[in-house]
BAKOLSE-862741 format. One line per 4 residues: number of its first residue (from 1); their letters; for each residue x, y, z of N, C-alpha, C, O. Coordinates in pm, whole numbers, plus 50000, padded with zeros to 5 digits. Example, Ala and Ser with C-alpha at 12.3 -4.5 7.8 and 13.67 -1.06 7.14 Angstrom:
BAKOLSE-862741
1 = AS = 51319,49431,50780,51230,49550,50780,51320,49670,50780,51424,49668,50846; 51285,49775,50708,51367,49894,50714,51290,50003,50787,51341,50114,50804
END
This chain:
BAKOLSE-862741
1 = XXXX = 87885,36130,65558,88008,36149,65508,87961,36209,65355,87881,36149,65283; 88033,36353,65317,88023,36385,65204,88099,36273,65080,88200,36203,65084; 88018,36293,64996,88068,36199,64838,88137,36216,64752,88088,36207,64639; 88272,36244,64764,88348,36238,64693,88409,36227,64550,88531,36230,64569
5 = XXXX = 88389,36218,64439,88522,36168,64342,88632,36186,64327,88674,36286,64385; 88712,36122,64264,88846,36192,64369,88924,36305,64275,89040,36341,64297; 88820,36366,64141,88829,36475,64099,88791,36565,64147,88834,36680,64141; 88692,36519,64209,88673,36678,64326,88762,36680,64466,88811,36767,64538
9 = XXXX = 88754,36555,64465,88858,36536,64616,88955,36604,64582,88974,36691,64667; 89034,36609,64491,89121,36640,64450,89147,36824,64406,89247,36888,64437; 89031,36878,64328,88994,37008,64326,88996,37092,64478,89035,37205,64507; 88941,36994,64551,88894,37035,64725,89014,37061,64820,89027,37129,64922
13 = XXXX = 89099,36981,64745,89227,37006,64811,89293,37141,64769,89274,37253,64814; 89377,37098,64669,89404,37174,64581,89340,37341,64635,89389,37442,64686; 89252,37313,64604,89186,37455,64707,89218,37528,64833,89224,37647,64864; 89236,37408,64898,89191,37436,65060,89321,37453,65096,89344,37527,65192
17 = XXXX = 89468,37366,65005,89569,37419,64997,89640,37548,65011,89737,37589,65076; 89525,37614,64895,89639,37747,64845,89559,37830,64931,89626,37930,64956; 89427,37835,64999,89335,37955,65065,89399,37898,65177,89517,37930,65190; 89361,37837,65243,89390,37798,65385,89482,37772,65447,89520,37655,65450
21 = XXXX = 89565,37892,65532,89678,37887,65593,89725,37736,65687,89831,37673,65685; 89595,37715,65768,89623,37589,65861,89617,37444,65820,89666,37356,65891; 89533,37409,65660,89498,37351,65648,89663,37286,65526,89708,37172,65511; 89718,37452,65448,89807,37403,65403,89968,37341,65513,90045,37247,65493
25 = XXXX = 89961,37473,65656,90001,37355,65730,90049,37259,65770,90167,37233,65791; 89918,37171,65789,89953,37038,65770,89968,36940,65687,90008,36825,65706; 89936,36990,65600,89993,36905,65469,90123,36883,65451,90181,36780,65420; 90173,37015,65479,90347,37048,65436,90404,36987,65573,90524,36973,65594
29 = XXXX = 90325,36962,65642,90372,36903,65820,90389,36750,65789,90476,36672,65825; 90265,36731,65702,90318,36596,65710,90374,36499,65628,90404,36381,65646; 90385,36628,65466,90504,36566,65388,90676,36572,65403,90766,36526,65333; 90676,36665,65547,90802,36673,65566,90841,36577,65671,90962,36575,65693
33 = XXXX = 90757,36486,65753,90770,36395,65834,90801,36219,65694,90881,36127,65706; 90725,36238,65611,90696,36102,65494,90831,36160,65374,90837,36108,65263; 90925,36264,65411,91058,36293,65331,91127,36311,65359,91226,36342,65293; 91116,36301,65510,91267,36274,65561,91366,36130,65527,91351,36012,65561
37 = XXXX = 91453,36188,65460,91548,36029,65407,91652,35960,65560,91744,35879,65567; 91593,36028,65642,91749,35993,65782,91631,35926,65878,91681,35842,65953; 91508,35939,65894,91422,35915,65984,91319,35803,65957,91294,35798,65837; 91246,35706,66033,91113,35643,65995,91007,35731,66011,91012,35815,66101
41 = XXXX = 90906,35722,65931,90787,35820,65956,90736,35797,66071,90716,35679,66100; 90702,35903,66169,90612,35910,66321,90472,35882,66245,90408,35960,66175; 90443,35742,66283,90265,35690,66268,90185,35755,66315,90103,35801,66236; 90169,35788,66451,90092,35829,66516,90094,36017,66464,90023,36085,66390
45 = XXXX = 90161,36032,66512,90213,36200,66426,90173,36205,66314,90097,36302,66308; 90183,36131,66174,90186,36148,66099,89954,36131,66094,89895,36228,66046; 89885,36035,66136,89767,35974,66156,89669,36092,66211,89550,36101,66181; 89737,36178,66295,89663,36309,66359,89640,36432,66299,89572,36524,66346
49 = XXXX = 89719,36429,66162,89713,36546,66134,89646,36522,65998,89585,36609,65938; 89661,36417,65962,89599,36292,65875,89441,36334,65868,89380,36360,65764; 89397,36334,65975,89293,36312,66030,89214,36470,66021,89099,36488,65983; 89289,36551,66057,89284,36714,66019,89250,36711,65900,89136,36694,65858
53 = XXXX = 89317,36721,65857,89314,36724,65708,89161,36660,65618,89101,36719,65528; 89130,36533,65674,89031,36473,65667,88939,36537,65716,88885,36588,65618; 88878,36572,65818,88798,36651,65877,88779,36836,65808,88704,36930,65836; 88857,36820,65739,88810,36973,65724,88803,36934,65569,88870,37024,65517
57 = XXXX = 88769,36868,65489,88737,36816,65383,88566,36745,65424,88500,36722,65323; 88519,36723,65510,88402,36654,65528,88413,36515,65539,88311,36446,65547; 88570,36447,65542,88598,36331,65584,88558,36271,65751,88575,36338,65853; 88512,36151,65749,88539,36119,65928,88669,36031,65926,88708,35948,65843
61 = XXXX = 88719,36070,66031,88818,36052,66081,88909,35903,66032,88813,35847,65979; 88999,35826,66018,89046,35731,65962,89071,35642,66142,89157,35677,66222; 88993,35551,66161,89023,35484,66324,89093,35412,66315,89171,35421,66410; 89144,35252,66184,89211,35165,66195,89353,35199,66240,89435,35199,66149
65 = XXXX = 89404,35231,66377,89557,35229,66383,89611,35153,66351,89677,35190,66253; 89630,35047,66377,89639,34956,66343,89666,34868,66197,89738,34769,66195; 89618,34904,66113,89626,34924,65937,89746,34979,65897,89817,34940,65804; 89772,35094,65989,89862,35232,65908,90040,35181,65909,90119,35172,66002
69 = XXXX = 90052,35160,65790,90227,35109,65810,90256,35231,65673,90177,35259,65582; 90408,35290,65699,90456,35446,65664,90558,35366,65618,90602,35478,65595; 90642,35286,65581,90742,35254,65496,90839,35406,65465,90796,35509,65412; 90991,35379,65522,91025,35529,65435,91092,35490,65282,91129,35386,65228
73 = XXXX = 91086,35586,65257,91054,35586,65054,91161,35693,65001,91214,35703,64891; 91174,35770,65120,91261,35862,65083,91403,35879,65120,91424,35925,65232; 91516,35847,65037,91645,35806,65063,91737,35942,65102,91660,36025,65150; 91856,35985,65098,92004,36024,65031,92077,35941,64948,92141,35845,64990
77 = XXXX = 92072,35969,64852,92142,35861,64737,92261,35929,64631,92262,36000,64531; 92292,35906,64659,92464,35953,64515,92439,35911,64375,92495,35810,64332; 92371,35970,64311,92401,35950,64172,92390,36044,64057,92326,36148,64046; 92472,35978,63972,92526,36038,63869,92338,36074,63796,92233,36012,63806
81 = XXXX = 92379,36209,63722,92300,36239,63584,92297,36116,63483,92395,36115,63408; 92197,35999,63461,92199,35932,63364,92249,36020,63174,92244,36139,63142; 92276,35943,63122,92325,35946,62984,92188,35961,62917,92109,35867,62925; 92150,36091,62842,92016,35959,62824,92066,36040,62621,92130,36143,62597
85 = XXXX = 92009,35949,62532,92033,35985,62403,91889,35936,62364,91831,35830,62388; 91854,36034,62303,91723,35984,62224,91740,35913,62073,91840,35909,62000; 91612,35861,62055,91602,35739,61975,91470,35872,61930,91394,35922,62013; 91473,35912,61765,91348,35964,61664,91300,35853,61598,91352,35794,61504
89 = XXXX = 91152,35819,61678,91104,35725,61564,90955,35814,61564,90896,35869,61658; 90915,35803,61398,90848,35902,61343,90650,35862,61388,90555,35933,61355; 90643,35766,61446,90511,35710,61476,90494,35619,61598,90408,35534,61624; 90632,35676,61683,90606,35573,61805,90496,35470,61816,90494,35351,61785
93 = XXXX = 90361,35587,61892,90195,35530,61906,90194,35350,61804,90141,35251,61853; 90259,35349,61672,90235,35257,61606,90234,35112,61649,90167,35014,61616; 90374,35143,61772,90452,35045,61737,90442,34967,61876,90482,34853,61901; 90358,35088,61986,90400,35077,62084,90244,34984,62155,90143,35052,62172
97 = XXXX = 90242,34855,62187,90143,34715,62273,90046,34798,62262,90078,34915,62246; 89876,34757,62268,89762,34706,62328,89789,34723,62498,89893,34673,62542; 89688,34801,62603,89677,34808,62703,89521,34746,62737,89418,34811,62721; 89526,34616,62782,89444,34562,62837,89327,34579,62976,89302,34475,63038
101 = XXXX = 89262,34707,63017,89250,34663,63155,89117,34636,63188,89019,34648,63115; 89124,34580,63357,88945,34522,63309,88850,34644,63315,88874,34755,63362; 88714,34588,63247,88611,34715,63227,88553,34743,63364,88493,34846,63393; 88578,34634,63450,88519,34682,63654,88605,34775,63655,88545,34869,63602
105 = XXXX = 88714,34812,63682,88861,34905,63677,88791,35060,63644,88799,35163,63711; 88701,35028,63481,88691,35179,63425,88606,35199,63508,88603,35290,63591; 88519,35098,63487,88360,35135,63585,88372,35237,63780,88321,35316,63860; 88494,35138,63742,88495,35241,63931,88525,35380,63917,88467,35445,64004
109 = XXXX = 88606,35462,63825,88670,35546,63773,88810,35575,63777,88866,35664,63841; 88872,35467,63682,88995,35455,63725,89038,35395,63524,89093,35303,63463; 88969,35521,63500,89014,35499,63338,89171,35541,63297,89232,35638,63344; 89235,35421,63174,89329,35471,63141,89290,35577,63039,89187,35559,62974
113 = XXXX = 89374,35700,63015,89336,35815,63008,89442,35928,62924,89414,36023,62851; 89609,35859,62977,89691,35920,62868,89797,35850,62892,89794,35777,62991; 89904,35854,62819,90018,35778,62790,90124,35860,62770,90108,35961,62701; 90262,35829,62832,90346,35866,62830,90479,35807,62773,90537,35719,62836
117 = XXXX = 90528,35854,62653,90635,35754,62621,90748,35812,62559,90735,35912,62490; 90866,35754,62579,90965,35865,62492,91096,35758,62491,91153,35701,62584; 91117,35756,62339,91240,35617,62275,91433,35650,62297,91489,35737,62231; 91481,35590,62365,91605,35643,62354,91735,35524,62303,91729,35406,62340
121 = XXXX = 91842,35573,62221,91939,35469,62212,92018,35448,62287,92091,35357,62248; 92053,35499,62409,92097,35499,62561,92034,35548,62639,91983,35656,62611; 92007,35477,62791,92002,35517,62869,91985,35479,63017,92003,35367,63066; 91955,35574,63070,92007,35506,63164,92112,35374,63245,92089,35298,63339
125 = XXXX = 92215,35391,63167,92346,35269,63145,92299,35142,63077,92353,35033,63096; 92166,35167,62971,92137,35063,62894,92228,35134,62715,92225,35250,62674; 92276,35047,62668,92315,35158,62543,92314,34996,62459,92284,34890,62515; 92341,35005,62363,92288,34841,62258,92284,34874,62112,92181,34923,62067
129 = XXXX = 92369,34856,62046,92306,34918,61892,92237,34851,61835,92209,34887,61720; 92194,34756,61875,92118,34668,61777,91967,34657,61805,91890,34589,61739; 91923,34763,61953,91813,34739,61991,91800,34931,62055,91885,35017,62078; 91649,34929,62064,91628,35078,62159,91606,35040,62253,91639,34926,62286
133 = XXXX = 91543,35125,62329,91453,35141,62476,91319,35228,62462,91300,35317,62379; 91248,35194,62538,91129,35318,62473,91027,35317,62674,90921,35269,62713; 91103,35373,62720,90984,35371,62894,90855,35464,62871,90850,35576,62821; 90773,35400,62910,90598,35397,62897,90499,35427,63053,90461,35353,63144
137 = XXXX = 90486,35571,63026,90409,35551,63132,90290,35569,63169,90253,35686,63171; 90198,35470,63209,90074,35485,63171,90022,35591,63275,90098,35588,63372; 89932,35676,63290,89795,35766,63399,89700,35695,63410,89664,35665,63296; 89672,35675,63443,89494,35618,63524,89453,35775,63594,89510,35867,63653
141 = XXXX = 89280,35728,63530,89223,35923,63627,89282,35874,63801,89374,35934,63857; 89197,35741,63872,89246,35736,63944,89262,35606,64043,89305,35538,63950; 89263,35508,64161,89293,35427,64133,89199,35438,64286,89218,35516,64379; 89082,35323,64272,89039,35274,64418,89077,35155,64414,89086,35060,64335
145 = XXXX = 89120,35214,64632,89165,35066,64665,89016,35007,64775,88967,35075,64865; 88984,34908,64745,88870,34839,64818,88866,34852,64930,88760,34858,64993; 89000,34862,64988,88969,34846,65163,89022,34993,65207,89023,35004,65330; 89064,35102,65142,89084,35256,65255,89013,35340,65133,89037,35461,65132
149 = XXXX = 88913,35279,65010,88826,35416,64981,88890,35545,64950,88985,35563,64874; 88817,35644,65027,88875,35793,65004,89006,35780,65075,89110,35817,65020; 89006,35744,65161,89142,35726,65261,89245,35766,65164,89323,35860,65178; 89236,35675,65054,89369,35621,64965,89369,35740,64881,89477,35780,64839
153 = XXXX = 89235,35817,64844,89268,35929,64746,89350,36020,64797,89437,36073,64728; 89330,36049,64932,89353,36181,65003,89481,36128,65005,89557,36193,64934; 89537,36024,65066,89638,36025,65051,89751,36015,64985,89870,36026,65012; 89668,35984,64863,89790,36050,64730,89839,36170,64668,89939,36218,64615
157 = XXXX = 89627,36214,64724,89684,36361,64733,89805,36463,64867,89847,36577,64886; 89812,36341,64922,89911,36448,65065,90045,36359,64993,90119,36414,64911; 90058,36273,65018,90152,36203,64969,90282,36226,64810,90405,36220,64798; 90178,36249,64728,90236,36227,64577,90208,36370,64499,90267,36428,64408
161 = XXXX = 90095,36398,64575,90041,36528,64505,89915,36599,64376,89870,36709,64343; 89900,36430,64335,89787,36413,64255,89702,36311,64293,89753,36237,64377; 89588,36281,64261,89446,36182,64265,89553,36057,64136,89590,35942,64160; 89570,36118,64039,89594,36015,63967,89697,35897,63985,89806,35923,64037
165 = XXXX = 89661,35739,63935,89775,35676,63948,89847,35678,63864,89800,35708,63754; 89992,35648,63874,90075,35650,63738,90139,35531,63780,90152,35477,63890; 90191,35492,63613,90267,35356,63600,90397,35351,63454,90393,35417,63350; 90493,35261,63492,90590,35255,63407,90670,35176,63383,90776,35168,63446
169 = XXXX = 90645,35119,63309,90783,35029,63264,90856,35022,63109,90819,35103,63024; 90932,34949,63086,91047,34973,62924,91010,34898,62871,90992,34791,62928; 90980,34910,62737,90996,34871,62618,91132,34773,62521,91073,34677,62571; 91188,34743,62481,91341,34681,62375,91277,34671,62278,91182,34592,62276
173 = XXXX = 91314,34758,62153,91260,34713,62045,91406,34673,61947,91505,34747,61956; 91406,34546,61854,91459,34548,61765,91491,34696,61649,91411,34749,61572; 91621,34728,61674,91638,34862,61559,91595,34840,61393,91554,34922,61311; 91617,34724,61384,91554,34709,61216,91443,34725,61178,91387,34805,61103
177 = XXXX = 91400,34586,61275,91270,34535,61252,91122,34590,61300,91007,34575,61258; 91200,34680,61437,91094,34771,61522,90985,34677,61558,90865,34705,61562; 91064,34512,61596,90985,34432,61665,91016,34476,61848,91094,34546,61914; 90904,34386,61869,90921,34458,62059,91045,34289,62040,91043,34204,61951
181 = XXXX = 91115,34296,62135,91122,34192,62160,91141,34071,62355,91134,33954,62392; 91177,34282,62442,91148,34217,62561,91088,34312,62633,91101,34426,62589; 91017,34295,62747,90973,34430,62854,91021,34410,62970,91009,34306,63034; 91078,34508,63005,91077,34545,63214,91032,34611,63258,90985,34713,63209
185 = XXXX = 91030,34581,63353,90950,34626,63514,91019,34691,63618,90978,34685,63733; 91146,34770,63579,91223,34796,63676,91226,34927,63804,91204,35045,63776; 91255,34880,63933,91206,35046,64002,91240,35087,63935,91273,35044,63825; 91246,35237,63999,91271,35375,63966,91305,35465,64124,91283,35457,64245
189 = XXXX = 91375,35556,64020,91449,35705,64145,91385,35834,64123,91453,35894,64041; 91277,35908,64162,91260,36057,64128,91344,36120,64244,91352,36076,64359; 91399,36219,64200,91498,36312,64264,91431,36434,64301,91376,36511,64222; 91439,36446,64419,91351,36620,64443,91444,36720,64383,91561,36695,64358
193 = XXXX = 91394,36822,64363,91526,36951,64371,91576,37029,64481,91558,37146,64514; 91635,36948,64523,91740,36974,64650,91788,36855,64733,91729,36761,64786; 91996,36915,64724,92008,36779,64765,92042,36646,64753,92065,36627,64634; 92052,36579,64795,92057,36462,64663,91929,36341,64716,91961,36226,64687
197 = XXXX = 91795,36354,64786,91724,36266,64840,91635,36236,64675,91614,36306,64575; 91608,36126,64708,91566,36049,64611,91451,35934,64639,91462,35865,64741; 91329,35912,64539,91261,35857,64597,91212,35702,64552,91197,35667,64435; 91200,35656,64617,91192,35514,64536,91070,35510,64492,90997,35584,64558
201 = XXXX = 90971,35405,64331,90937,35390,64331,90874,35219,64268,90890,35160,64161; 90831,35198,64344,90857,35016,64315,90786,35017,64195,90688,35090,64176; 90861,34884,64059,90868,34807,63964,90680,34824,63942,90608,34889,64018; 90642,34762,63846,90486,34756,63824,90443,34656,63767,90342,34664,63698
205 = XXXX = 90529,34508,63788,90461,34391,63730,90390,34316,63808,90411,34306,63929; 90298,34256,63745,90217,34181,63908,90236,34051,63956,90202,33998,64062; 90294,34010,63861,90345,33852,63889,90187,33712,63829,90143,33700,63715; 90153,33650,63930,90099,33571,63885,89918,33627,63997,89824,33551,64019
209 = XXXX = 89928,33746,64034,89848,33756,64145,89726,33850,64046,89737,33946,63969; 89625,33779,64085,89442,33846,64007,89419,33997,64067,89488,34051,64154; 89313,34048,64004,89299,34164,64036,89183,34226,64159,89102,34319,64159; 89225,34117,64264,89129,34188,64364,89240,34163,64465,89211,34128,64579
213 = XXXX = 89338,34177,64435,89461,34191,64520,89582,34310,64505,89549,34412,64445; 89722,34301,64559,89777,34438,64551,89885,34381,64492,89902,34268,64539; 90013,34428,64360,90140,34394,64395,90189,34467,64317,90116,34532,64242; 90341,34477,64312,90417,34516,64237,90554,34495,64239,90602,34526,64348
217 = XXXX = 90667,34437,64126,90718,34334,64245,90789,34358,64044,90721,34418,63961; 90968,34280,64000,91047,34306,63917,91056,34204,63842,91067,34085,63873; 91048,34274,63698,91046,34163,63629,91136,34155,63484,91191,34265,63479; 91150,34127,63441,91220,34128,63259,91171,34003,63194,91146,33896,63247
221 = XXXX = 91164,34034,63083,91062,33928,63002,91097,33918,62835,91109,34016,62761; 91107,33814,62804,91165,33823,62625,90999,33765,62575,90910,33694,62624; 91025,33855,62427,90854,33817,62392,90896,33752,62233,90973,33760,62137; 90821,33708,62273,90790,33574,62080,90676,33633,62014,90703,33625,61894
225 = XXXX = 90552,33693,62029,90523,33738,61983,90469,33831,62022,90512,33873,62130; 90321,33929,61940,90327,34067,61983,90200,34081,62086,90089,34030,62077; 90267,34188,62210,90224,34120,62366,90114,34207,62330,90083,34252,62220; 90049,34224,62474,89921,34323,62511,89998,34333,62682,90029,34243,62760
229 = XXXX = 90010,34483,62694,90006,34488,62846,89902,34447,62982,89886,34551,63046; 89871,34400,63009,89735,34378,63104,89760,34430,63250,89847,34393,63328; 89691,34495,63261,89624,34599,63358,89549,34460,63428,89462,34384,63386; 89658,34466,63604,89573,34298,63624,89530,34331,63771,89464,34252,63838
233 = XXXX = 89567,34438,63811,89540,34446,64032,89451,34586,63988,89436,34649,63884; 89405,34597,64114,89333,34709,64129,89479,34808,64176,89423,34913,64206; 89570,34824,64190,89655,34906,64165,89695,34883,64086,89792,34817,64123; 89697,34887,63970,89723,34881,63804,89883,34851,63822,89970,34937,63806
237 = XXXX = 89913,34691,63867,90018,34650,63819,90003,34575,63700,89905,34500,63695; 90063,34578,63625,90149,34494,63483,90134,34392,63450,90125,34303,63534; 90125,34370,63343,90219,34224,63309,90187,34220,63239,90089,34287,63207; 90275,34097,63124,90241,34060,62955,90176,33912,62967,90216,33809,62911
241 = XXXX = 90062,33929,63056,89998,33772,63111,89886,33805,63172,89904,33865,63278; 89747,33780,63134,89643,33788,63238,89622,33719,63309,89612,33597,63293; 89613,33777,63398,89588,33695,63516,89389,33680,63588,89335,33633,63689; 89355,33732,63493,89202,33756,63528,89099,33709,63368,89059,33782,63277
245 = XXXX = 89088,33588,63386,89063,33576,63278,88904,33600,63286,88845,33671,63205; 88866,33561,63350,88695,33563,63370,88647,33742,63388,88534,33780,63418; 88746,33816,63365,88701,33934,63370,88706,34048,63220,88817,34064,63168; 88591,34117,63161,88575,34135,63062,88665,34260,63038,88647,34341,63129
249 = XXXX = 88735,34293,62967,88869,34414,62950,88827,34520,62831,88741,34498,62745; 88891,34616,62841,88875,34716,62750,89028,34718,62687,89131,34696,62751; 89016,34754,62529,89151,34754,62445,89159,34882,62451,89065,34960,62431; 89314,34922,62490,89318,35095,62426,89409,35061,62363,89501,34985,62393
253 = XXXX = 89384,35126,62258,89521,35117,62159,89590,35271,62154,89518,35371,62156; 89776,35282,62145,89796,35404,62236,89759,35504,62102,89691,35603,62130; 89790,35489,61990,89706,35565,61941,89625,35665,61919,89625,35781,61876; 89553,35583,61962,89402,35603,62062,89349,35727,62144,89261,35813,62144
257 = XXXX = 89475,35674,62225,89467,35779,62371,89571,35905,62316,89647,35908,62219; 89545,35990,62404,89622,36068,62428,89799,36053,62454,89835,35998,62558; 89870,36087,62388,90041,36007,62393,90084,36120,62349,90062,36183,62245; 90170,36146,62467,90227,36226,62522,90365,36266,62501,90408,36270,62616
261 = XXXX = 90494,36310,62398,90621,36295,62441,90707,36318,62618,90745,36415,62683; 90706,36162,62638,90845,36232,62814,90833,36069,62888,90759,35979,62850; 90904,36067,62973,90944,36024,63109,90826,36030,63191,90719,36087,63171; 90882,35933,63327,90770,35937,63423,90836,36077,63453,90753,36167,63453
265 = XXXX = 90941,36110,63473,91016,36296,63544,90881,36355,63469,90789,36371,63548; 90849,36392,63324,90720,36490,63276,90610,36438,63289,90507,36505,63286; 90613,36277,63311,90454,36287,63373,90410,36328,63511,90313,36403,63525; 90493,36269,63638,90477,36380,63798,90482,36510,63767,90397,36593,63800
269 = XXXX = 90593,36533,63693,90575,36729,63713,90417,36839,63630,90364,36949,63645; 90402,36723,63547,90280,36804,63459,90203,36759,63547,90171,36872,63584; 90117,36663,63645,90050,36597,63724,90036,36643,63839,89937,36704,63880; 90158,36609,63913,90175,36662,64037,90186,36816,64117,90231,36910,64051
273 = XXXX = 90156,36831,64217,90163,36915,64361,90317,36940,64323,90374,37041,64282; 90373,36790,64357,90529,36815,64375,90565,36808,64237,90508,36782,64131; 90719,36853,64289,90770,36873,64167,90995,36835,64144,91087,36901,64192; 90999,36766,64096,91092,36609,64093,91199,36683,63964,91147,36766,63890
277 = XXXX = 91351,36648,63945,91464,36738,63891,91489,36654,63833,91510,36681,63715; 91501,36519,63868,91587,36388,63814,91529,36276,63833,91446,36261,63923; 91562,36186,63755,91516,36045,63765,91597,35921,63726,91687,35970,63657; 91614,35803,63730,91696,35646,63751,91640,35595,63724,91592,35552,63828
281 = XXXX = 91562,35523,63599,91530,35368,63627,91657,35303,63666,91774,35336,63652; 91599,35206,63719,91743,35088,63809,91750,34973,63697,91743,34858,63742; 91764,34987,63539,91801,34887,63462,91942,34756,63520,92033,34773,63601; 91924,34696,63480,92050,34589,63488,92200,34696,63457,92196,34819,63448
285 = XXX = 92294,34632,63447,92409,34695,63475,92451,34636,63276,92427,34524,63232; 92504,34736,63206,92558,34692,63105,92504,34591,62991,92551,34492,62936; 92337,34688,62979,92251,34549,62922,92276,34682,62771,92231,34657,62659
END
């Protein structure tokens, strides 16, 4: 089997998608199957097309059919566009928390490479004159799956249109002191640019799980000191608690990274072959 870095795989995938009509047809067929909001994906049909794409890329077929699970993640929903009222923070990077990533994750090629952030006085039903909200999206170069390996990279290219891993969370700051008082890990919805089809994005909280495990859950945590955001699992679930005390960390200060003004919506549209025209964060009502 040819050995690709995720970036090389992404380059080859996108080149074939542009230039090979049969390859493009199979990619589009899988996307049509998994982006259908009205039924569950047909696992065997998707797997057959997935293996055709893998073969064209020089990757052996994926044969562990019993491990394939394709939950429906696209739904037809009726949401109004959220009211968004920005808050201008002169040096937003200065007040964002440090991100701690296990060194072993970086060595696998999954380094945190950029951050999208945008501050709001009002957004997604959140409105409070005493505080403001900051949406933060972390972009990692890739996501090494210890079980699936290159098949996970290929699946992300098909289903997400990108090889990078992307995680989003929200910060609440006191307006007067610019002190961080809460962190939220809610689910999101991204809207495709047709009809009312929304893609469900799981929340990014890791709970108490450690690096070797996979996690995505919802949480809202109050803060009493300046936090560090810890990357706790191989699939980049996050927390303000370190569940990997034995792993060496690299600390990333947002002002030392590439910081881009924007939401998850802008991050996806910058990185992905797929495009979205709306975003909803499922924050609690009345906050």
